[in-house]
C-alpha positions in Angstrom: 61.6 20.1 -25.9 58.6 19.5 -28.1 57.9 16.1 -26.3 58.1 17.9 -22.9 55.6 20.6 -24.1 53.2 17.9 -25.4 53.4 16.0 -22.1 52.6 19.2 -20.2 49.6 19.8 -22.4 48.3 16.3 -21.9 48.8 16.6 -18.1 46.9 19.9 -18.0 44.1 18.3 -20.0 43.9 15.4 -17.6 43.9 17.7 -14.6 41.1 19.8 -16.2 39.1 16.7 -17.0 39.5 15.5 -13.4 38.4 18.9 -12.1 35.3 18.8 -14.3 34.4 15.3 -13.2 35.1 16.3 -9.6 32.8 19.4 -10.0 30.0 17.3 -11.4 30.4 14.7 -8.7 30.5 17.4 -6.0 27.2 18.9 -7.2 25.5 15.5 -6.7 27.1 15.2 -3.2 25.9 18.7 -2.3 22.4 17.7 -3.2 22.6 14.5 -1.2 24.0 16.3 1.8 21.1 18.8 1.7 18.6 16.0 1.4 20.0 13.9 4.2 21.2 16.5 6.7 19.1 19.6 6.3 15.6 20.7 7.2 14.0 23.7 8.8 15.4 22.7 12.2 18.8 21.8 10.8 20.1 24.6 8.6 23.6 24.0 7.1 26.2 26.7 6.6 28.5 26.5 3.6 31.2 25.4 6.1 29.0 22.6 7.3 28.5 21.4 3.7 32.3 21.6 3.1 32.9 19.5 6.2 30.4 16.9 5.0 32.2 16.8 1.6 35.5 16.3 3.2 34.1 13.3 5.0 33.3 11.9 1.5 36.8 12.6 0.2 35.9 15.8 -1.7 37.3 19.3 -1.4 35.5 22.5 -2.1 35.5 26.3 -1.6 32.7 28.4 -0.2 32.1 30.1 -3.5 31.8 26.8 -5.4 29.2 25.6 -2.8 27.1 28.7 -3.4 27.4 28.2 -7.2 26.3 24.6 -6.8 23.3 25.5 -4.7 22.2 28.1 -7.2 22.4 25.5 -10.0 20.2 23.2 -7.9 17.7 26.0 -7.3 17.6 26.8 -11.1 17.0 23.2 -11.8 13.9 23.3 -9.6 14.9 22.1 -6.1 13.2 24.1 -3.3 16.2 25.1 -1.2 16.1 27.9 1.3 19.0 30.3 0.8 21.2 32.3 3.2 19.6 35.5 1.9 16.2 34.2 3.3 17.2 33.0 6.7 20.6 34.6 7.4 22.0 31.2 8.6 22.6 28.9 5.7 20.8 26.4 3.5 18.2 23.7 3.8 15.8 21.6 1.7 12.5 23.4 2.1 10.4 20.7 0.4 10.9 17.2 -0.9 9.1 14.7 -3.1 7.2 13.8 0.0 6.4 16.0 3.0 6.9 14.4 6.4 3.2 14.2 7.1 2.7 12.4 3.8 5.5 9.9 4.7 3.9 9.4 8.1 0.6 8.4 6.5 2.4 5.9 4.2 4.5 4.5 7.0 1.4 4.0 9.3 -0.3 2.3 6.4 2.6 -0.1 5.9 2.7 -0.9 9.6 -1.0 -1.6 9.6 -0.8 -3.8 6.5 -1.3 -7.3 7.8 -0.2 -9.0 4.6 3.4 -7.9 5.1 5.7 -9.9 7.4 7.4 -8.0 10.3 10.7 -8.1 8.4 9.2 -6.8 5.2 7.3 -4.1 7.1 10.5 -2.9 8.8 12.4 -2.9 5.5 9.8 -0.9 3.7 9.4 1.6 6.6 13.1 2.1 6.5 13.1 2.8 2.8 10.2 5.3 3.2 12.0 7.0 6.1 15.0 7.7 3.9 12.9 9.8 1.5 13.3 12.7 4.0 16.1 14.0 6.1 18.3 11.7 8.3 16.7 13.5 11.3 13.2 12.4 10.2 14.5 8.9 9.5 16.1 8.5 12.9 12.9 9.7 14.6 10.8 7.1 12.7 13.1 4.2 13.3 13.7 5.1 17.0 10.0 4.9 17.8 9.1 2.1 15.3 6.9 -0.6 16.9 5.6 -3.5 14.8 3.0 -5.7 16.4 3.7 -9.2 14.9 0.3 -10.5 16.0 -1.8 -10.9 12.9 1.1 -10.1 10.6 1.9 -12.5 7.8 4.9 -14.8 7.9 5.1 -15.0 4.1 8.4 -13.6 3.0 7.7 -14.2 -0.7 4.7 -11.9 -1.0 6.5 -9.5 -3.3 7.1 -12.3 -5.8 3.4 -13.3 -5.7 2.3 -9.7 -6.2 4.6 -9.2 -9.2 3.5 -12.5 -10.8 -0.2 -11.8 -10.3 0.1 -8.3 -11.7 2.1 -9.5 -14.7 -0.6 -12.2 -15.4 -3.3 -9.5 -15.3 -1.3 -7.3 -17.7 -0.8 -10.2 -20.0 -4.4 -11.5 -19.8 -3.2 -14.9 -18.6 -4.4 -17.5 -16.0 -2.2 -18.4 -13.1 -1.8 -21.5 -10.8 -0.7 -21.5 -7.2 -0.8 -23.4 -3.9 -3.0 -21.9 -1.2 -2.1 -22.0 2.5 -4.5 -22.8 5.3 -4.2 -23.5 9.1 -5.0 -26.7 10.9 -5.4 -27.1 14.7 -3.2 -30.1 14.7 -0.8 -29.6 11.8 -0.5 -25.8 11.9 0.2 -24.1 8.5 -0.3 -26.4 5.5 -1.3 -26.3 1.9 -5.1 -26.5 1.3 -6.4 -29.6 -0.6 -3.2 -31.5 0.0 -1.1 -29.0 -2.1 -3.3 -29.2 -5.2 -2.8 -26.3 -7.6 -5.5 -23.7 -7.9 -6.0 -22.5 -11.5 -7.4 -19.0 -11.4 -8.1 -16.2 -13.9 -6.9 -13.1 -12.0 -8.9 -9.9 -12.3 -7.6 -7.5 -9.6 -5.6 -7.1 -6.4 -7.4 -5.1 -3.7 -6.7 -4.0 -0.2 -9.9 -4.6 1.8 -10.6 -4.7 5.5 -6.9 -4.8 6.5 -6.0 -7.6 4.1 -4.7 -7.9 0.5 -6.8 -10.0 -1.8 -6.8 -11.5 -5.3 -10.2 -11.3 -7.0 -10.4 -14.0 -9.6 -12.4 -16.8 -11.3 -11.5 -20.3 -10.3 -11.2 -22.7 -13.2 -14.0 -24.9 -11.9 -16.5 -22.1 -11.3 -17.9 -19.0 -13.1 -18.3 -16.6 -10.2 -15.7 -14.5 -8.5 -13.6 -16.0 -5.6 -11.3 -14.2 -3.3 -7.8 -15.3 -2.1 -5.6 -13.8 0.6 -2.4 -12.9 -1.2 -0.3 -13.6 1.9 -1.6 -17.2 1.7 -0.8 -17.6 -2.0 2.4 -19.5 -2.8 4.4 -20.8 -5.8 2.6 -18.6 -8.4 3.1 -19.6 -12.1 1.8 -17.7 -15.1 0.1 -20.1 -17.6 -0.2 -19.7 -21.4 -4.0 -19.8 -21.4 -6.1 -16.6 -21.6 -8.2 -15.6 -18.6 -11.8 -16.9 -18.5 -14.9 -14.6 -18.2 -16.9 -14.4 -15.0 -20.7 -14.6 -15.0 -22.4 -11.5 -16.4 -19.2 -10.2 -17.8 -19.0 -9.9 -21.6 -15.5 -8.4 -21.7 -12.8 -8.5 -19.0 -12.3 -4.8 -19.5 -15.9 -4.2 -18.3 -15.0 -5.4 -14.8 -15.2 -2.5 -12.4 -13.3 -3.3 -9.3 -14.6 -0.3 -7.4 -18.2 -1.1 -8.0 -17.6 -4.8 -7.1 -15.9 -4.0 -3.8 -18.6 -1.5 -2.9 -21.2 -4.2 -3.2 -19.1 -6.9 -1.4 -19.0 -7.5 2.3 -16.0 -9.0 4.1 -14.7 -10.5 0.8 -16.8 -13.6 1.1 -18.4 -15.2 -1.9 -22.2 -14.8 -2.2 -25.1 -13.7 -4.4 -25.9 -10.2 -5.3 -29.3 -9.0 -3.9 -31.3 -5.9 -3.2 -31.6 -5.6 0.5 -33.8 -3.5 2.7 -32.6 -2.7 6.3 -34.2 -0.8 9.2 -31.6 0.7 11.6 -31.6 3.0 14.6 -30.2 6.4 13.7 -27.3 6.1 16.1 -25.8 3.6 13.5 -25.8 6.1 10.7 -22.0 6.4 10.7 -21.2 2.6 10.4 -24.0 2.4 7.8 -22.3 5.1 5.7 -18.9 3.5 6.3 -20.2 0.3 4.8 -22.6 1.6 2.1 -21.0 4.9 1.2 -22.4 8.5 1.4 -24.5 8.0 -1.8 -26.5 5.1 -0.3 -30.3 5.4 -0.4 -31.4 6.2 3.2 -34.8 7.5 4.2 -35.9 8.5 7.7 -38.8 6.5 9.0 -40.0 7.8 12.4 -37.3 10.0 13.8 -35.7 7.0 15.6 -35.2 4.6 12.7 -34.2 4.9 9.1 -34.5 2.6 6.1 -31.7 1.6 3.8 -32.0 0.0 0.3 -28.9 -1.2 -1.4 -27.3 -3.8 -3.7 -25.0 -6.1 -1.8 -23.4 -9.5 -2.0 -25.4 -11.5 0.5 -22.8 -13.7 2.2 -21.6 -15.1 5.5 -19.8 -11.8 6.0 -22.9 -9.7 5.4 -25.2 -11.7 7.7 -22.5 -11.6 10.5 -22.1 -7.9 10.0 -25.9 -7.4 10.7 -26.0 -9.7 13.7 -23.1 -7.9 15.4 -25.5 -4.9 15.9 -28.1 -6.9 17.7 -31.6 -5.3 17.6 -30.4 -2.0 16.3 -30.4 -3.4 12.7 -33.3 -5.5 11.2 -33.1 -7.0 7.7 -36.5 -6.7 6.2 -35.9 -8.0 2.7 -35.2 -10.4 1.0 -37.2 -12.9 3.0 -34.8 -15.7 2.3 -31.9 -13.8 3.9 -34.1 -12.8 6.8 -34.8 -16.5 7.5 -31.1 -17.3 7.3 -30.4 -14.6 9.9 -33.1 -16.1 12.2 -31.5 -19.5 11.9 -28.1 -18.1 12.9 -29.6 -16.4 15.9 -31.4 -19.6 17.0 -28.1 -21.4 16.6 -26.4 -18.8 18.9 -29.3 -19.2 21.4 -28.6 -23.0 21.5 -24.9 -22.5 21.9 -25.3 -20.1 24.8 -28.3 -21.9 26.4 -30.8 -19.0 26.0 
């Protein structure tokens, strides 16, 4: 008789433990159901939630659902209750609002350094941060233009290795891809390894770049991250670039602000005259704090520090006679030569 009583007690304890575990598990499932299946346009009744739980192999009563939701609200989840809408329950806000996710998703789609497959995978992950209804809408209308997109499926590995090298203050080596008319995609310099001291990873003008100092030089160079392959972290510490006493003194924001089209060049003070209808593109390039002075009501003068490079001179030429570079004289002569070269090409 004593053995039977002991067995009954043990059985009751096991059942109670199972109920407790089931209750804890149910609470997580209720939260997951609200996240995936509810929003302002899709309000769930307690019966709807019970049905969803049954599909997951769990049983529940209406009163326990109400208790679970109150626990979630007390914990900090923003859930609209039956008392507010007279219908049921839904997630009123999430970690990301739909408009915030749309901005992130559009940025990922426009990000050229990601392959079409990586783009789709990342968009899918972002779409799951809201309700299933939102995710379905995103994926149903998703269009990824593969033109201009990278075909490098190992870009995440490269990004991780480069960031780790920066954190550890180490040099890296890698192979760099280029394109040839006859051979198509191939490694530059016959597959020779580039040894580079990485300083920063930046997204500039629709591409993702590594800013670093090549082992053979002392100025900054820029490398498209989607063209970087086979990254290795070396044991050597990073080298200093020209005019940098300490790597921690490098200000990536200031550097990018003074660099055009991510081409290597020399830093100069330039003076431009431009027609006032170009004020917006001037501000887009030089920022709202740029020194600009009106000249005659039709033209204005800009003075700024920039990296004078192929990208900078090409940027000026694209506006034709609406922008004139006044100083420095050497750069003005360089632009003249480029214009004369264009004249010869087009027979002007």
